[in-house]
N, C-alpha and C positions, 0 to 999 in steps of 0.2 A: 501483392500489387493492388493498387487502388482501382476501384470501379465506382461509379455513381452517376448522379444526375448533373454534374457540372457542365456548364456550357462553354468552358474555356477551350483554348486550342494550343496551349503550350506543348511543344514537341519533346521537351527535355525530361529528365528523370531526377527526382530527389530521393536520395537513399539515406535513411537514418542508420547510423552505425554505432553500436554500443562499444564503448572502450573500457579497458580495465579500471576497476575501482581501487586498484593497488598493485596487484601482481601483473607485470607486463605480459607474462606468458598466458594470461587469460584471454588475450585477444585471439579471436578465432581465425583460422586460415582464410575463410571467405571474407571476413572483415578486412584483413590485410589486402586481399586481392582487390576489393572495391576501392579501398583508399589509394591503392597504386594506380588504378585505372581511371579514377574520377578526374574530370577536367578541373574542378574546383572543390576544395574542402572548406566548409564553414566551421570554424573552431571558436569555442568560448574564449580561449586564450591561445593565440597563435604560437606564442613562445612555449607554452606548456605542451601543446600538441606537436610542435616542431621537434621538441626533445624526444617525445615518445616515438614519432615517425623515424627520427634518426637512429634511435636504439634498435628499431625493427628493420632498418634498411629500406624504409619506404620513402620514395621520392614523389613529389606531386608538382604539378605545373604551377599551382597557385593556392595559397592559404588566405582565407578571408575571415576577419574577425566577426563574430556574431554573438553578442552577449546581451545581458539584461538591459543595458543602457542604450544599445543601438539597434535592437531587433526590428523595431518599426521601420527604421531607415534602411536596414539591410534587406528587409523582406522585398522591397521594390527592386533592389539590385539582383537578388536571387531570381525573382520572377523574370527579369530581362534575360538572365542566363538560361533559364528554362525555356523561354520563348525562342532562344537561339538554338535550341536542341541539345544543350550541353547536359552532362551528368554532374550533379552537385551532391557531394556527400556532406552529411551534417553530423558533427560530433560535439560532445561537451568535454569538460576536463576529465570526467570520470563517470562511467555508467551509461545509462540510456538517455538520449536527448529527449527533451520536452517533459521529463518527469522531474518536477522541482528543479528544472534547469531550462535555459532558453531553448526555443525551437517550436513551441506549439503554434505561434503566430505564423511562422514560415510554413509549417506543415499544412495548416488550414488554407493559407493563400495558394499553395501549390495545388491542393485539391480543387479549389475554385478555378484556378487557371487551366485545369484539364491536364496537368502534368502527371506522369506516372509517379506514384509515391510508394516506396517499399522500405523494408527494414531488414537489417542484419542483426538479429537479436543476440543478446549476450549478457555481460555482467550488469547486475542491478543490485544496489545496496539494500533496497527494500526486500526484494525476493530472498536474497541471501540471508538477511537477518531473520525473516519469518521462518525460513527452513531450519536455521541453526538454533533458534530460540527454544524449541521444544515446548511451545504453548499451544493452545487450541487454535489450529490454523485451517480448519475446514472452511471457515469464512473469515476474511480479514479486510480491513479498510485502510486506505492510505491517507494520512492527514498531512504529510509533508512537514513544512515549517509552520508552527503556530504563530499567530500574531504576538508581538512582544509584550503588549500590555493593553489595558482598557477593557471595555465591555465586550469587544469581539473575542478577546482571549478568554474571558470568563465564560462566555457562551460556548465556545469551542470545547473548553475543559468540561463543562457540564454535559455536553453531548457525548464526549469521549467516556466520561464516567458511566453513562447509561448504555453505552454501545454493547449490543449482544454478540459482538465479534471482536477478535483481536484488533488492535489499532497500531499502526506503524507511524512513528513520528521521527522526523529529522531534527537535529539541533546542532548549533555551533558549540564548540568546546567550552567557551567562556560562559555559556548560559545553561549547561546541562544540570548543574546542581539546583538552580532556581526552578527549572522545569520539573525535576523530580519532586521538589517540595510542593509545587503547585498541583502535581498529579496526586500526591499523597493526600493533600487537603481535599481535593475534589472526589477522589475515588476511595479513600480510606487506605490506611497503611498496610493492610493485609493483602492488597491487590498485587499479584505477581507481575514483575517486569523483567525483561531481558535488555540490558544495556550493552550494545555492541560498539566497539571502538576499533577503528583502523582495520576493518575487515579485509582479509587477504594480504595484509601487509606484515612486515617483520614483527611489529609489536602488537599484533592482533589481540584483543581482549574481549571476553564475553563474561559479563557479570549477570547472574540470574538470582532473583530472590524477591521478597516483599518490598514494597516501596518504603516502608518504615526503616528498613536496614540500608537502603540505598542513599539516604540523606547524608550529605557531607562527604561522599566518596570522590566527588569530582569538583573541588572548589575552583572558582573562576580563575584564580591566579596560577593554577597548576595543570588544569585539564588541557590536553593536546589531542589533535587528530579529529577525524570525522566520526560523528556519533549517530547511531540509529537505535531508537528505543522501540521495543515491541511490548505493548501492554496487553495483559491477558483480558479476555472478555469479561464483561460484568456477569455475575452469576445471578440467575433468576432466584427470587426468594422461594424458600421451601414452601410447598402448599400447606395450608392450615390443616390440622388433623380433623377428620370428620368421624364422628362416632358411628358404630354399626347401625344404631337406630336411625340416624340422619341419612345414612346411605340407603337403608331399606325404604324410608319414607320418600326419598328422591326417586327410587325405582318405581314406587307405587304411583307417584304423580306422573311420571313419564309414561307408564303403561296406561294410565287413565286418559292421557292425551292421545292415545292411539298407537303407541309403539309396542312392538312385541317385547316379550321379556328379555330376549337376547339383546335387541337394539337398546332397550332401556338400560340394561346393565352396562353396555358399551358407552352410552352417553353419560351415565352417572360417573363411570370411571374416568372418562376424559375430563369432565368438569372438575373432578376432585384431584386430578393429576396422579392417579394411582392405577395399578394393574386391575384387570377385570376380576381376577381371582379373589382380590380383596373385597370386591363388591359381593361376589358369591358367598364368601365367608361371612360377610355381614348379614346377608339374607338368611343364611343357615342359623346364625346366632339369634336372629330376630323372630324366628318361627315361620310359619307357612303363610303369613299375610300376603307377601308378594310372590305368589306362585303362579 
């Protein structure tokens, strides 16, 4: 539930509801309850959501279209509903609203109006892809859809190539092969990537391997379905080798600056990117000078 410094007075409630990215049974019971009880449901495509609700036996009083082309206009309408004290549910065609889908403008406006804003979490293509990719996922960033061309795309690709964490990218089926080629050019063909297609659906596919082998697997005239790519993190270059004599000299300089031998060893090891025992070994090889 939202809290904050908003000065608005809207008495209604906006609830973001995550919907299935493919398998209808992934809709949570609480999500279904919220959709049944909401006064209005804002949908990216009312026909698509209407079919989903019909399959689940969910009836609502009113469906209101809210998509990328009318969100600014619909935001004012949603605010009026919230000011009237109504509960408005917000869904997109698949996944979590406002994540590379419409909704962020409405959410921000609802906060400013003082309405209660909450979420029923659930399916997310980005989270699902990161989990199933089997790549370094302690840290990851979400890029969504990249610019299609030009300097902005080039800049984003360069940033992705240098990213020290895994990167999640969405792409339309007809452009996946071009994206793979651009990533290979920017990152190098040996960078690992997981290409996830149609997650949770009947024809779910996960391809995992180096970018060089991914080229040409999804030509524009045959690729189908929704794609999520998870690119492995950039690897830090291996530290340059430092000779035992250089390590011993570094320890001596650090001790001369006032550090204890122990602290000097720790500092020299950190600078060289090696274990402390390797510095002690170097000192032993270099004699008693740094004692």
